[in-house]
C-alpha positions as CSV (number, residue, x, y, z in Angstrom):
1,X,16.3,18.4,28.0
2,X,14.0,18.3,30.9
3,X,10.6,16.7,30.5
4,X,7.8,15.2,32.5
5,X,9.0,11.7,32.1
6,X,12.5,12.3,33.4
7,X,13.2,11.4,37.1
8,X,15.4,14.0,38.7
9,X,17.0,13.6,42.1
10,X,15.8,16.2,44.5
11,X,17.7,17.6,47.5
12,X,16.6,14.9,49.9
13,X,19.8,14.0,51.8
14,X,18.9,10.3,51.9
15,X,18.6,10.1,48.1
16,X,21.7,12.4,47.7
17,X,23.7,10.1,49.9
18,X,23.5,7.4,47.3
19,X,23.8,9.5,44.2
20,X,26.7,11.4,45.5
21,X,28.3,8.2,46.5
22,X,27.9,6.7,43.0
23,X,29.1,9.9,41.4
24,X,32.3,9.8,43.5
25,X,32.9,6.0,42.6
26,X,32.3,6.6,38.9
27,X,34.6,9.7,39.0
28,X,32.0,12.2,37.9
29,X,31.0,15.7,39.3
30,X,28.6,15.4,42.3
31,X,27.1,18.7,41.2
32,X,25.5,16.8,38.2
33,X,23.5,14.5,40.3
34,X,20.4,16.6,40.0
35,X,20.6,16.7,36.2
36,X,19.0,14.2,33.8
37,X,20.8,10.9,33.6
38,X,22.6,9.1,30.8
39,X,24.0,5.6,30.7
40,X,24.8,2.3,28.9
41,X,22.9,-0.9,28.9
42,X,23.7,-4.4,27.6
43,X,22.3,-7.9,27.1
44,X,23.8,-10.9,28.9
45,X,23.2,-14.6,28.7
46,X,24.9,-18.0,29.1
47,X,26.3,-18.5,25.5
48,X,29.0,-17.2,23.3
49,X,26.5,-14.7,21.9
50,X,27.0,-12.5,25.0
51,X,30.6,-13.0,25.8
52,X,31.7,-9.7,24.1
53,X,29.0,-7.5,25.5
54,X,30.4,-6.5,28.9
55,X,33.8,-5.3,27.5
56,X,32.0,-3.1,24.9
57,X,29.6,-1.8,27.5
58,X,32.4,-0.9,29.8
59,X,34.4,0.8,27.0
60,X,31.3,2.9,25.9
61,X,30.7,3.7,29.6
62,X,34.2,5.1,29.9
63,X,33.8,7.1,26.7
64,X,30.6,8.5,28.1
65,X,32.2,9.2,31.4
66,X,34.9,11.2,29.6
67,X,32.1,13.1,27.9
68,X,30.2,14.0,31.0
69,X,31.0,17.3,32.7
70,X,30.3,21.0,33.1
71,X,32.8,22.2,30.6
72,X,31.8,23.6,27.2
73,X,30.9,20.8,24.7
74,X,30.3,18.2,27.4
75,X,27.1,16.6,28.6
76,X,26.0,18.2,31.8
77,X,24.3,14.9,33.0
78,X,24.3,12.4,35.8
79,X,26.1,9.2,34.7
80,X,24.3,6.0,35.6
81,X,26.3,2.8,36.1
82,X,25.9,0.1,33.3
83,X,22.9,-2.2,33.6
84,X,22.4,-5.7,32.0
85,X,19.5,-7.9,31.1
86,X,19.5,-11.7,31.1
87,X,18.4,-14.1,28.4
88,X,18.2,-17.7,27.5
89,X,20.5,-19.3,24.9
90,X,18.5,-20.5,21.9
91,X,21.2,-22.8,20.7
92,X,21.7,-24.6,24.0
93,X,17.9,-25.0,24.6
94,X,16.6,-25.9,21.1
95,X,14.9,-29.3,21.3
96,X,14.4,-29.1,25.0
97,X,11.4,-28.0,27.1
98,X,13.5,-25.0,28.3
99,X,13.1,-23.6,24.8
100,X,9.8,-22.3,26.1
101,X,11.7,-19.4,27.6
102,X,13.3,-18.2,24.4
103,X,10.6,-15.9,23.1
104,X,9.6,-15.1,26.7
105,X,13.2,-13.8,27.0
106,X,12.2,-10.9,24.6
107,X,9.4,-10.0,27.0
108,X,11.7,-10.3,30.1
109,X,14.3,-8.1,28.5
110,X,11.7,-5.6,27.6
111,X,10.4,-5.5,31.2
112,X,13.9,-5.2,32.6
113,X,14.9,-2.4,30.3
114,X,11.6,-0.6,30.9
115,X,12.2,-0.7,34.6
116,X,15.8,0.6,34.3
117,X,14.9,3.4,31.8
118,X,11.9,4.6,33.7
119,X,13.2,4.2,37.3
120,X,16.6,5.7,36.4
121,X,14.9,8.5,34.3
122,X,17.4,7.9,31.6
123,X,17.4,10.9,29.2
124,X,20.0,9.4,27.0
125,X,20.8,5.6,26.4
126,X,23.3,3.5,24.4
127,X,22.4,-0.1,24.2
128,X,24.7,-3.0,23.2
129,X,22.5,-5.9,22.1
130,X,23.2,-9.5,21.4
131,X,21.5,-12.8,20.3
132,X,18.0,-12.2,18.7
133,X,15.2,-11.8,21.2
134,X,17.0,-9.4,23.6
135,X,17.6,-6.7,20.9
136,X,13.9,-6.6,20.1
137,X,13.0,-6.4,23.7
138,X,15.5,-3.7,24.2
139,X,14.4,-1.7,21.2
140,X,10.7,-2.0,22.2
141,X,11.5,-0.6,25.6
142,X,13.5,2.2,24.1
143,X,10.5,3.1,21.9
144,X,8.1,3.1,24.8
145,X,10.4,5.2,26.9
146,X,10.9,7.5,23.9
147,X,13.9,9.5,25.1
148,X,17.1,9.8,23.0
149,X,18.7,6.4,22.5
150,X,21.0,4.5,20.1
151,X,21.7,0.8,19.5
152,X,24.9,-1.0,18.6
153,X,25.1,-4.7,17.6
154,X,27.6,-6.7,19.7
155,X,28.4,-8.4,16.4
156,X,28.3,-11.9,14.8
157,X,30.7,-14.7,15.5
158,X,33.2,-15.8,12.9
159,X,32.5,-19.1,11.2
160,X,34.5,-22.2,12.1
161,X,36.3,-24.6,9.7
162,X,35.9,-28.4,9.6
163,X,39.5,-29.7,10.1
164,X,38.7,-32.7,7.9
165,X,36.6,-31.3,5.0
166,X,38.0,-27.8,5.3
167,X,34.4,-26.5,4.8
168,X,33.2,-23.5,6.7
169,X,30.7,-24.5,9.5
170,X,28.6,-22.9,12.1
171,X,26.0,-23.8,14.8
172,X,23.6,-24.9,12.2
173,X,26.1,-27.5,11.0
174,X,26.0,-29.0,14.4
175,X,22.3,-29.3,14.4
176,X,22.2,-30.8,10.9
177,X,24.5,-33.7,11.9
178,X,22.6,-34.5,15.0
179,X,21.0,-37.6,13.4
180,X,24.3,-39.1,12.2
181,X,25.7,-42.3,13.7
182,X,29.3,-41.0,13.3
183,X,30.0,-39.9,16.8
184,X,33.6,-38.8,16.1
185,X,32.3,-36.5,13.3
186,X,29.6,-35.0,15.5
187,X,32.2,-34.3,18.3
188,X,34.5,-32.6,15.7
189,X,31.7,-30.4,14.4
190,X,30.6,-29.5,17.9
191,X,34.3,-28.5,18.8
192,X,35.0,-26.5,15.6
193,X,31.8,-24.9,14.5
194,X,31.7,-22.0,17.0
195,X,35.2,-20.5,17.5
196,X,35.5,-17.3,19.4
197,X,32.5,-15.3,20.5
198,X,29.6,-13.3,19.1
199,X,26.0,-14.0,18.0
200,X,25.0,-16.5,15.2
201,X,27.0,-15.6,12.1
202,X,24.5,-16.5,9.2
203,X,21.4,-14.6,8.1
204,X,19.5,-16.1,11.0
205,X,17.3,-14.2,13.3
206,X,20.0,-12.2,15.0
207,X,21.4,-10.7,11.9
208,X,18.0,-10.3,10.4
209,X,16.9,-8.2,13.3
210,X,20.2,-6.2,13.5
211,X,19.8,-5.4,9.8
212,X,16.1,-4.5,10.6
213,X,17.0,-2.2,13.5
214,X,19.8,-0.5,11.4
215,X,17.6,0.1,8.4
216,X,14.8,1.4,10.6
217,X,17.3,4.0,11.8
218,X,18.2,3.2,15.4
219,X,21.6,1.7,14.7
220,X,24.4,3.1,12.4
221,X,24.5,0.9,9.3
222,X,28.3,0.4,9.5
223,X,28.0,-1.1,13.0
224,X,25.9,-4.0,12.1
225,X,28.1,-6.5,10.2
226,X,31.6,-6.4,11.8
227,X,32.2,-9.4,13.9
228,X,32.1,-9.2,17.7
229,X,35.8,-9.4,18.0
230,X,36.4,-6.6,15.5
231,X,38.6,-3.9,17.1
232,X,36.4,-1.2,15.6
233,X,33.8,-2.1,18.2
234,X,36.2,-1.1,21.0
235,X,38.4,1.6,19.3
236,X,36.1,3.5,16.9
237,X,32.5,2.9,17.5
238,X,32.3,3.9,21.2
239,X,33.3,7.5,20.5
240,X,30.9,7.6,17.5
241,X,28.1,6.4,19.5
242,X,28.6,9.0,22.3
243,X,28.8,11.7,19.7
244,X,25.6,10.5,18.0
245,X,23.8,10.3,21.3
246,X,24.9,13.8,22.4
247,X,23.5,15.2,19.1
248,X,20.2,13.4,19.7
249,X,20.0,14.8,23.3
250,X,20.8,18.3,22.2
251,X,18.4,18.1,19.3
252,X,15.8,16.4,21.4
253,X,15.5,13.6,18.8
254,X,13.6,10.6,20.1
255,X,13.3,7.0,18.9
256,X,9.7,7.7,17.7
257,X,11.0,10.6,15.6
258,X,13.0,8.0,13.8
259,X,10.7,4.9,13.8
260,X,7.7,5.6,11.7
261,X,5.5,3.8,9.1
262,X,8.1,4.2,6.2
263,X,11.1,3.3,8.3
264,X,9.5,0.1,9.5
265,X,8.4,-0.7,5.9
266,X,12.0,-0.1,4.8
267,X,13.1,-2.6,7.3
268,X,10.6,-5.2,6.3
269,X,11.6,-4.9,2.6
270,X,15.3,-5.3,3.5
271,X,14.3,-8.4,5.5
272,X,12.8,-9.8,2.3
273,X,15.9,-8.9,0.4
274,X,18.3,-10.7,2.8
275,X,16.2,-13.9,2.9
276,X,15.6,-13.1,6.6
277,X,14.3,-15.1,9.5
278,X,10.6,-16.0,9.8
279,X,10.8,-14.4,13.3
280,X,10.8,-11.0,11.7
281,X,7.0,-11.5,11.3
282,X,6.8,-11.7,15.1
283,X,9.4,-9.1,16.0
284,X,8.3,-6.5,13.4
285,X,4.8,-6.2,14.8
286,X,6.2,-6.0,18.3
287,X,8.5,-3.2,17.4
288,X,5.7,-1.4,15.5
289,X,3.4,-1.8,18.6
290,X,6.1,-0.3,20.9
291,X,6.4,2.6,18.4
292,X,2.7,3.3,18.9
293,X,1.1,1.4,16.0
294,X,-1.6,-1.0,17.2
295,X,-2.3,-3.0,14.1
296,X,0.7,-3.9,11.9
297,X,-1.4,-5.1,9.0
298,X,-3.5,-2.0,9.0
299,X,-0.9,0.6,9.9
300,X,2.3,-0.7,8.4
301,X,2.0,-3.5,5.8
302,X,-0.9,-5.8,5.0
303,X,-0.3,-9.5,4.2
304,X,-1.5,-8.9,0.7
305,X,1.1,-6.1,0.1
306,X,3.8,-8.1,1.9
307,X,3.3,-11.0,-0.5
308,X,3.0,-8.8,-3.6
309,X,6.4,-7.3,-2.8
310,X,8.0,-10.6,-2.0
311,X,6.6,-12.3,-5.0
312,X,7.0,-9.6,-7.7
313,X,9.1,-6.7,-6.5
314,X,11.9,-7.6,-4.0
315,X,14.5,-10.2,-4.8
316,X,17.1,-11.9,-2.5
317,X,20.4,-10.2,-2.8
318,X,22.8,-12.3,-0.7
319,X,24.2,-15.8,-0.8
320,X,24.1,-16.4,2.9
321,X,23.6,-19.1,5.4
322,X,21.3,-21.0,6.1
323,X,20.1,-21.1,2.5
324,X,23.4,-20.1,0.9
325,X,27.1,-20.2,1.5
326,X,28.4,-17.1,3.4
327,X,28.2,-15.4,6.7
328,X,27.7,-11.8,8.0
329,X,31.5,-11.7,8.3
330,X,31.7,-12.1,4.6
331,X,29.1,-9.5,4.0
332,X,31.2,-7.2,6.2
333,X,34.3,-7.9,4.1
334,X,32.3,-7.0,1.0
335,X,31.3,-3.6,2.4
336,X,28.6,-4.3,5.0
337,X,24.9,-4.0,5.1
338,X,25.2,-0.5,3.6
339,X,26.1,-2.2,0.3
340,X,22.6,-3.9,0.3
341,X,20.8,-0.8,1.4
342,X,22.5,1.4,-1.3
343,X,21.5,-1.2,-4.0
344,X,17.9,-1.3,-2.8
345,X,17.8,2.6,-2.6
346,X,19.2,2.9,-6.2
347,X,16.6,0.4,-7.4
348,X,13.7,2.4,-5.9
349,X,12.8,-0.1,-3.3
350,X,13.4,2.0,-0.2
351,X,12.4,5.4,1.0
352,X,15.7,7.2,1.5
353,X,14.1,10.2,3.2
354,X,13.6,8.4,6.6
355,X,15.5,9.9,9.5
356,X,18.3,7.9,11.3
357,X,20.2,8.1,14.6
358,X,23.3,9.6,12.9
359,X,21.3,12.8,12.2
360,X,21.1,12.0,8.5
361,X,18.4,10.6,6.3
362,X,18.9,7.0,5.2
363,X,20.2,8.1,1.9
364,X,22.5,10.6,3.3
365,X,24.0,8.1,5.7
366,X,24.6,5.6,2.9
367,X,26.1,8.3,0.7
368,X,28.5,9.3,3.4
369,X,29.5,5.7,4.0
370,X,30.1,5.3,0.3
371,X,30.0,1.6,0.1
372,X,31.3,-0.4,-2.9
373,X,29.1,-1.9,-5.5
374,X,27.9,-5.5,-4.9
375,X,30.6,-8.0,-5.5
376,X,28.4,-10.5,-7.3
377,X,29.4,-13.5,-5.2
378,X,28.3,-12.7,-1.6
379,X,26.1,-9.6,-2.4
380,X,24.2,-9.5,-5.7
381,X,22.6,-6.7,-7.6
382,X,18.8,-6.0,-7.9
383,X,19.2,-6.4,-11.6
384,X,20.8,-9.8,-11.3
385,X,19.9,-11.1,-7.9
386,X,20.8,-14.3,-6.0
387,X,17.1,-15.4,-6.0
388,X,14.4,-13.7,-8.1
389,X,11.8,-13.4,-5.2
390,X,11.8,-12.3,-1.7
391,X,12.7,-14.8,1.0
392,X,9.4,-14.7,3.0
393,X,5.8,-15.4,2.3
394,X,2.7,-15.0,4.5
395,X,-0.1,-17.5,4.2
396,X,-3.8,-17.7,4.8
397,X,-6.3,-20.5,4.1
398,X,-8.5,-22.6,6.4
399,X,-5.6,-23.6,8.6
400,X,-4.5,-20.0,8.9
401,X,-7.6,-17.8,9.0
402,X,-5.5,-15.1,10.9
403,X,-3.2,-14.9,7.8
404,X,-0.4,-15.4,10.4
405,X,1.5,-18.3,8.9
406,X,4.9,-17.7,7.5
407,X,7.1,-19.6,5.1
408,X,10.8,-18.9,4.5
409,X,10.7,-19.4,0.8
410,X,14.4,-18.7,0.5
411,X,15.1,-21.8,2.5
412,X,12.9,-24.3,0.7
413,X,14.9,-27.0,-0.9
414,X,12.1,-28.9,-2.8
415,X,8.4,-29.8,-2.8
416,X,7.0,-26.6,-4.2
417,X,7.2,-27.4,-7.9
418,X,4.7,-25.2,-9.7
419,X,4.3,-23.4,-6.4
420,X,2.2,-26.2,-4.9
421,X,2.6,-29.0,-2.4
422,X,0.1,-31.8,-1.7
423,X,0.8,-34.3,1.1
424,X,-0.5,-36.3,3.9
425,X,-0.6,-35.1,7.6
426,X,1.5,-36.9,10.2
427,X,0.3,-35.3,13.5
428,X,2.3,-34.8,16.7
429,X,0.9,-33.1,19.8
430,X,4.2,-31.4,20.8
431,X,7.7,-31.4,19.5
432,X,9.0,-34.0,22.0
433,X,7.1,-36.8,20.2
434,X,8.4,-35.7,16.8
435,X,12.0,-35.6,18.1
436,X,11.6,-39.1,19.5
437,X,10.4,-40.4,16.1
438,X,13.2,-38.7,14.2
439,X,15.8,-40.1,16.6
440,X,14.4,-43.7,16.9
441,X,12.4,-44.4,13.8
442,X,13.2,-42.0,11.0
443,X,12.2,-44.6,8.4
444,X,8.5,-44.0,9.2
445,X,8.6,-40.6,7.4
446,X,7.7,-40.9,3.8
447,X,7.9,-38.7,0.7
448,X,5.3,-35.8,0.8
449,X,4.6,-36.2,4.4
450,X,3.5,-33.0,6.1
451,X,4.4,-33.2,9.8
452,X,2.0,-31.3,12.0
453,X,3.4,-30.2,15.4
454,X,0.8,-28.4,17.5
455,X,0.2,-27.1,21.1
456,X,3.5,-25.3,20.7
457,X,2.0,-21.8,20.2
458,X,2.5,-18.8,22.5
459,X,-0.1,-20.1,25.0
460,X,0.0,-23.8,24.3
461,X,3.8,-24.5,24.9
462,X,3.7,-21.9,26.5
463,X,6.3,-19.6,24.9
464,X,6.2,-20.6,21.2
465,X,9.5,-22.4,21.1
466,X,11.5,-22.5,17.9
467,X,12.2,-26.0,16.4
468,X,15.8,-25.8,15.0
469,X,16.5,-29.4,16.2
470,X,13.5,-30.8,14.4
471,X,13.9,-28.9,11.2
472,X,17.6,-29.7,11.0
473,X,17.0,-33.4,11.4
474,X,14.2,-33.3,8.8
475,X,16.5,-31.4,6.4
476,X,19.2,-34.1,6.8
477,X,16.6,-36.9,6.4
478,X,15.3,-35.3,3.2
479,X,18.8,-34.8,1.7
480,X,19.9,-38.3,2.5
481,X,16.8,-40.0,1.1
482,X,15.9,-37.6,-1.6
483,X,12.5,-37.1,-0.4
484,X,10.3,-34.1,0.7
485,X,9.0,-33.9,4.2
486,X,7.4,-30.7,5.4
487,X,6.7,-29.4,8.9
488,X,3.8,-27.1,9.9
489,X,3.4,-25.7,13.4
490,X,1.7,-23.2,15.6
491,X,5.2,-22.8,17.1
492,X,8.0,-21.0,15.3
493,X,11.5,-21.7,13.8
494,X,15.0,-20.6,14.1
495,X,16.3,-18.2,11.5
496,X,18.7,-21.1,10.8
497,X,15.9,-23.5,9.7
498,X,15.6,-24.5,6.1
499,X,13.2,-26.7,4.2
500,X,9.5,-26.7,3.6
501,X,8.6,-25.4,7.0
502,X,5.6,-23.2,7.9
503,X,5.3,-21.6,11.4
504,X,3.0,-19.3,13.3
505,X,-0.1,-21.1,12.2
506,X,-3.0,-19.3,13.9
507,X,-5.1,-19.4,15.8
508,X,-3.0,-21.9,17.7
509,X,-4.2,-25.3,18.7
510,X,-4.4,-24.5,22.4
511,X,-7.0,-21.8,21.7
512,X,-9.1,-24.0,19.3
513,X,-7.5,-23.1,16.0
514,X,-8.1,-25.3,13.0
515,X,-4.7,-26.9,13.3
516,X,-6.1,-28.7,16.4
517,X,-8.6,-30.6,14.2
518,X,-6.2,-32.1,11.7
519,X,-6.0,-35.9,11.8
520,X,-3.3,-38.3,10.6
521,X,-3.7,-38.9,6.8
522,X,-5.5,-35.7,6.1
523,X,-4.6,-34.0,2.8
524,X,-2.6,-30.8,3.3
525,X,-2.3,-28.4,0.4
526,X,0.2,-25.5,0.2
527,X,-0.6,-23.3,-2.7
528,X,1.7,-20.3,-3.2
529,X,-0.3,-19.3,-6.3
530,X,-3.0,-18.1,-3.8
531,X,-0.8,-18.0,-0.7
532,X,-2.9,-20.5,1.3
533,X,-2.5,-23.6,3.4
534,X,-5.6,-25.8,3.6
535,X,-6.6,-29.1,5.0
536,X,-8.9,-30.6,2.4
537,X,-11.0,-32.6,5.0
538,X,-11.8,-29.4,6.9
539,X,-13.3,-27.8,3.9
540,X,-16.3,-29.9,4.7
541,X,-18.4,-28.1,7.3
542,X,-19.8,-31.2,8.8
543,X,-16.3,-32.7,9.3
544,X,-15.0,-29.4,10.8
545,X,-18.0,-29.2,13.2
546,X,-17.7,-32.8,14.3
547,X,-14.0,-32.5,15.0
548,X,-14.3,-29.2,16.8
549,X,-17.1,-30.6,19.0
550,X,-14.9,-33.6,19.9
551,X,-12.0,-31.3,20.7
552,X,-14.1,-29.1,22.9
553,X,-15.4,-32.2,24.8
554,X,-11.8,-33.1,25.6
555,X,-11.0,-29.5,26.7
556,X,-14.1,-29.2,28.9
557,X,-13.3,-32.5,30.6
558,X,-9.8,-31.2,31.4
559,X,-10.7,-28.0,33.2
560,X,-10.8,-25.8,30.1
561,X,-7.3,-26.6,28.7
562,X,-6.4,-29.3,26.3
563,X,-4.3,-32.1,28.0
564,X,-1.6,-31.9,25.2
565,X,-0.6,-28.3,26.2
566,X,2.9,-28.0,27.7
567,X,3.7,-27.7,31.4
568,X,3.6,-24.2,32.9
569,X,5.5,-24.9,36.2
570,X,6.7,-21.3,36.9
571,X,4.9,-18.1,37.4
572,X,6.6,-16.7,34.3
573,X,5.3,-19.6,32.1
574,X,1.8,-19.2,33.5
575,X,2.0,-15.5,32.8
576,X,2.8,-16.3,29.2
577,X,0.0,-18.9,29.0
578,X,-2.6,-16.5,30.2
579,X,-1.5,-13.3,28.5
580,X,0.0,-14.2,25.1
581,X,-1.5,-12.5,22.1
582,X,-1.5,-13.9,18.6
583,X,1.6,-14.1,16.4
584,X,0.1,-11.4,14.1
585,X,0.5,-9.0,17.1
586,X,4.0,-10.3,18.0
587,X,3.1,-13.2,20.4
588,X,4.0,-11.0,23.4
589,X,2.5,-10.9,26.9
590,X,-0.3,-8.3,27.4
591,X,-3.0,-7.8,30.1
592,X,-5.9,-10.2,29.5
593,X,-4.6,-10.9,26.0
594,X,-5.5,-7.3,25.0
595,X,-2.6,-5.6,23.1
596,X,-1.2,-2.8,25.2
597,X,0.0,0.3,23.3
598,X,1.6,3.3,24.9
599,X,0.6,6.7,23.4
600,X,-1.0,5.1,20.3
601,X,-0.5,7.1,17.1
602,X,-1.8,7.1,13.6
603,X,0.6,6.2,10.7
604,X,1.5,9.1,8.4
605,X,1.3,7.8,4.9
606,X,3.7,9.3,2.4
607,X,3.6,9.2,-1.4
608,X,6.5,6.7,-1.5
609,X,5.7,3.4,-3.2
610,X,8.4,0.7,-3.3
611,X,9.3,0.0,-7.0
612,X,11.9,-2.0,-8.8
613,X,13.3,-0.2,-11.8
614,X,14.3,-3.5,-13.3
615,X,10.7,-4.8,-13.1
616,X,8.5,-2.2,-14.6
617,X,4.7,-2.3,-14.4
618,X,4.5,-4.4,-11.3
619,X,3.5,-1.6,-9.0
620,X,0.3,-2.1,-7.1
621,X,-1.5,0.2,-4.7
622,X,-2.7,-1.1,-1.3
């Protein structure tokens, strides 16, 4: 149990005074204060996403307290009082400048958890996570600390019901009616769309990442889907988590023993199969980095392989919001995430030999859980899927030379007939101008417009805000007028966004990426046959050179930064501006924009190749 990273309290009476005092207050044996520590952490914030966390943390803490002691079968460890991180509410901040803090919240959570794990010398940790960025920050810190740890989702919120239409509604429903003139209806949707508590209920970023973390092996599969107010989270799961953690501690199983190349690849494949959030292309690389892998494309999965799998091998298996009808609560009622995982395992799409926090392989865990077969309404089979191709696509081209751009294909509602879109650029230097136009002059947007929103990247915003307000208004505009209007940005999107929207375009405008050189009226071509996004005018070297030179003149005349970048009026925002790495590396904060990796390791490549037994002869080696 003891190792060089564990902080042990020595016999100094000053330090003992506090640790003895805490032990007495927590009701634990003071003779254990010199043993390695164990404790519970949780995520907190100012929305319904986090309202259920504290009760669960306190319940798990009590279960852990009962397990700590010197008697046989107990954990002879120092119990640490619960600790919480803070985070911004995405739903409340979308469409405002405070949305700059959303992705930064992942970094703040990471730093906070790192401090707690390291300074407290935690040898065993249970984490209760909520919303979407804090879980990733928490898991990343756990992977860097690399001592026994396990995660539990706080759980999704139940959907609401429109009292007039009787339709099921959620937070996305509220954003999609924002442009309506019916004030009574807007108030009704606002009042009825988010009953109770818990994180976003559709297959948005939260549930995408919880599924990711579970399939990767750090969270028991059966704990992902139940709603936040499900009594299992208070009556059944705490004891199970403590038992799993004890086994990990006694067996010296660490997060990096669980998270490896194949387990991350499994998680990415499941993300495709659930039509997951575009944010998984930011959070997946960040988790891989924390696990010791420097280059996601080289070490885990290249864009070429990702697109091959999404195009030809992995279908979408669920009819879920925002592109479908159902919520995570419905998935739970049909057997949970384990139904999806079992179906993918049986089809040959996942490596079932990866290890998990339950002490079992992924296949063994699924077999023990013994989930039912897909119901065919909420969860579909691989043989007869909900959609034939995976929900995500990564794009290159002259606007995305980093191959960073991502399209949520599962959410596209039109405009990609024959896998191609050709339209005219309508340029906005920042989301604020776009929202103003959508609110006050929506009639200016025409069929086959491609809106360009730039200077909203990791450095430019700073913070790479998501644009749920904008995409929701555009979706409503397109549906009401039967037109196609796309949006392309160096920022990012909510997992609840739908439509022809492409994010993470890189390099970003603030750093001189090609998106900075687009002008109104330029021809924008999206071609999924070659997985590229291009500006036709920028294909001309002379045009590109001229526009780049003009842009640089503006930058040089403004002290080295383009005047369209967002305000950085706090130390934290300035830290993001000056340290953010590209989206392909997770868009996190690193010293001098140089990706920091603790105890870098080389990926171990196994012989497993994802296949689909229902689609023979599509295998390809990468």
